[in-house]
MIDOSE-1310 file (N, C-alpha, C; in nm, 2 decimals, decimal comma, always signed):
residues 67
xxxx	+16,17/+5,81/+8,39/+16,34/+5,79/+8,43/+16,43/+5,88/+8,34; +16,52/+5,91/+8,40/+16,61/+6,03/+8,33/+16,68/+5,94/+8,22; +16,71/+6,00/+8,12/+16,82/+5,97/+8,00/+16,90/+6,11/+7,96; +17,02/+6,15/+7,93/+17,11/+6,23/+7,91/+17,10/+6,21/+7,75
xxxx	+17,11/+6,27/+7,70/+17,09/+6,30/+7,52/+17,17/+6,42/+7,50; +17,30/+6,38/+7,45/+17,43/+6,49/+7,42/+17,43/+6,57/+7,51; +17,43/+6,55/+7,64/+17,46/+6,62/+7,79/+17,32/+6,69/+7,80; +17,22/+6,65/+7,77/+17,10/+6,73/+7,76/+17,00/+6,62/+7,85
xxxx	+16,92/+6,64/+7,97/+16,84/+6,58/+8,04/+16,71/+6,54/+8,00; +16,64/+6,44/+7,98/+16,50/+6,41/+7,93/+16,43/+6,32/+7,99; +16,35/+6,33/+8,03/+16,25/+6,24/+8,09/+16,18/+6,12/+7,99; +16,16/+6,00/+8,04/+16,11/+5,92/+7,96/+16,01/+5,78/+8,05
xxxx	+15,96/+5,74/+7,97/+15,88/+5,62/+8,05/+15,97/+5,51/+8,08; +15,95/+5,41/+8,16/+16,03/+5,27/+8,15/+16,01/+5,24/+8,04; +16,07/+5,09/+7,99/+16,12/+5,03/+7,88/+16,11/+5,12/+7,75; +16,15/+5,27/+7,76/+16,19/+5,34/+7,64/+16,30/+5,29/+7,54
xxxx	+16,28/+5,25/+7,46/+16,37/+5,21/+7,36/+16,46/+5,34/+7,28; +16,60/+5,29/+7,21/+16,67/+5,39/+7,14/+16,55/+5,46/+7,05; +16,47/+5,37/+7,00/+16,40/+5,44/+6,86/+16,28/+5,55/+6,93; +16,24/+5,52/+7,07/+16,17/+5,59/+7,11/+16,21/+5,74/+7,14
xxxx	+16,35/+5,74/+7,17/+16,42/+5,86/+7,17/+16,43/+5,96/+7,10; +16,46/+5,86/+6,98/+16,49/+5,94/+6,85/+16,35/+6,00/+6,75; +16,24/+5,90/+6,80/+16,10/+5,94/+6,77/+16,04/+6,10/+6,84; +16,09/+6,07/+6,96/+16,08/+6,19/+7,07/+16,13/+6,31/+7,03
xxxx	+16,27/+6,30/+6,98/+16,32/+6,44/+6,92/+16,31/+6,45/+6,78; +16,22/+6,36/+6,71/+16,20/+6,42/+6,59/+16,31/+6,35/+6,48; +16,36/+6,26/+6,51/+16,50/+6,18/+6,42/+16,48/+6,07/+6,37; +16,35/+6,01/+6,39/+16,35/+5,87/+6,33/+16,37/+5,84/+6,18
xxxx	+16,34/+5,93/+6,13/+16,38/+5,90/+5,98/+16,47/+5,96/+5,95; +16,59/+6,03/+6,00/+16,67/+6,08/+5,95/+16,81/+5,97/+5,94; +16,86/+6,01/+5,83/+16,93/+5,90/+5,78/+17,13/+5,99/+5,83; +17,22/+5,88/+5,82/+17,35/+5,94/+5,87/+17,38/+5,97/+6,01
xxxx	+17,28/+5,90/+6,11/+17,31/+5,92/+6,26/+17,34/+5,78/+6,33; +17,45/+5,80/+6,40/+17,52/+5,71/+6,44/+17,47/+5,69/+6,65; +17,45/+5,59/+6,68/+17,39/+5,63/+6,84/+17,48/+5,54/+6,91; +17,53/+5,61/+7,02/+17,63/+5,53/+7,13/+17,52/+5,53/+7,27
xxxx	+17,54/+5,43/+7,36/+17,45/+5,41/+7,48/+17,55/+5,38/+7,55; +17,59/+5,45/+7,67/+17,72/+5,45/+7,75/+17,82/+5,43/+7,68; +17,85/+5,51/+7,59/+17,99/+5,47/+7,54/+17,97/+5,32/+7,42; +17,89/+5,26/+7,43/+17,89/+5,14/+7,33/+17,78/+5,17/+7,20
xxxx	+17,85/+5,18/+7,10/+17,75/+5,21/+6,95/+17,66/+5,07/+6,98; +17,54/+5,14/+6,92/+17,41/+5,06/+6,88/+17,37/+5,04/+6,75; +17,40/+4,93/+6,68/+17,38/+4,93/+6,55/+17,22/+4,98/+6,49; +17,21/+5,01/+6,38/+17,07/+5,03/+6,36/+16,96/+4,95/+6,37
xxxx	+16,99/+4,83/+6,33/+16,88/+4,74/+6,33/+16,87/+4,71/+6,50; +16,94/+4,76/+6,59/+16,90/+4,73/+6,71/+16,83/+4,84/+6,82; +16,81/+4,94/+6,75/+16,76/+5,05/+6,79/+16,57/+5,02/+6,86; +16,53/+4,95/+6,79/+16,38/+4,93/+6,85/+16,42/+4,84/+6,97
xxxx	+16,51/+4,73/+6,94/+16,50/+4,65/+7,05/+16,61/+4,70/+7,18; +16,70/+4,79/+7,17/+16,77/+4,84/+7,29/+16,69/+4,93/+7,40; +16,64/+4,85/+7,51/+16,57/+4,92/+7,60/+16,66/+5,02/+7,70; +16,65/+5,11/+7,72/+16,73/+5,23/+7,80/+16,68/+5,19/+7,97
xxxx	+16,77/+5,25/+8,04/+16,77/+5,22/+8,18/+16,81/+5,37/+8,22; +16,75/+5,42/+8,35/+16,76/+5,53/+8,45/+16,87/+5,56/+8,40; +16,93/+5,69/+8,42/+17,06/+5,75/+8,42/+17,17/+5,70/+8,25; +17,10/+5,64/+8,18/+17,15/+5,63/+8,05/+17,21/+5,75/+7,98
xxxx	+17,35/+5,75/+7,91/+17,38/+5,83/+7,84/+17,38/+5,79/+7,69; +17,31/+5,86/+7,65/+17,33/+5,84/+7,46/+17,38/+5,97/+7,40; +17,46/+5,91/+7,30/+17,54/+6,04/+7,23/+17,48/+6,00/+7,08; +17,47/+6,08/+7,00/+17,40/+6,12/+6,89/+17,51/+6,19/+6,81
xxxx	+17,56/+6,10/+6,70/+17,65/+6,18/+6,62/+17,59/+6,19/+6,47; +17,57/+6,28/+6,40/+17,54/+6,31/+6,26/+17,65/+6,30/+6,14; +17,61/+6,22/+6,03/+17,77/+6,22/+5,95/+17,73/+6,38/+5,88; +17,83/+6,45/+5,83/+17,85/+6,57/+5,78/+17,93/+6,55/+5,68
xxx	+17,86/+6,59/+5,54/+17,95/+6,58/+5,44/+18,01/+6,69/+5,40; +18,12/+6,68/+5,29/+18,22/+6,82/+5,30/+18,36/+6,75/+5,21; +18,42/+6,87/+5,17/+18,55/+6,82/+5,17/+18,64/+6,93/+5,14
């Protein structure tokens, strides 16, 4: 199935979770990330349980420190 992550298409197996996507992208241990699936924020505690569907759109947002 095809999932779009920050406007880039990726191919994943059926029953892929948000955590699976982060692992494939090498982001599973990174802190300060917010995840939205189809414009709906997914809490960190639900990343492992949120199963994605074909043509879902994921937006990954990283916190930036500064002043």
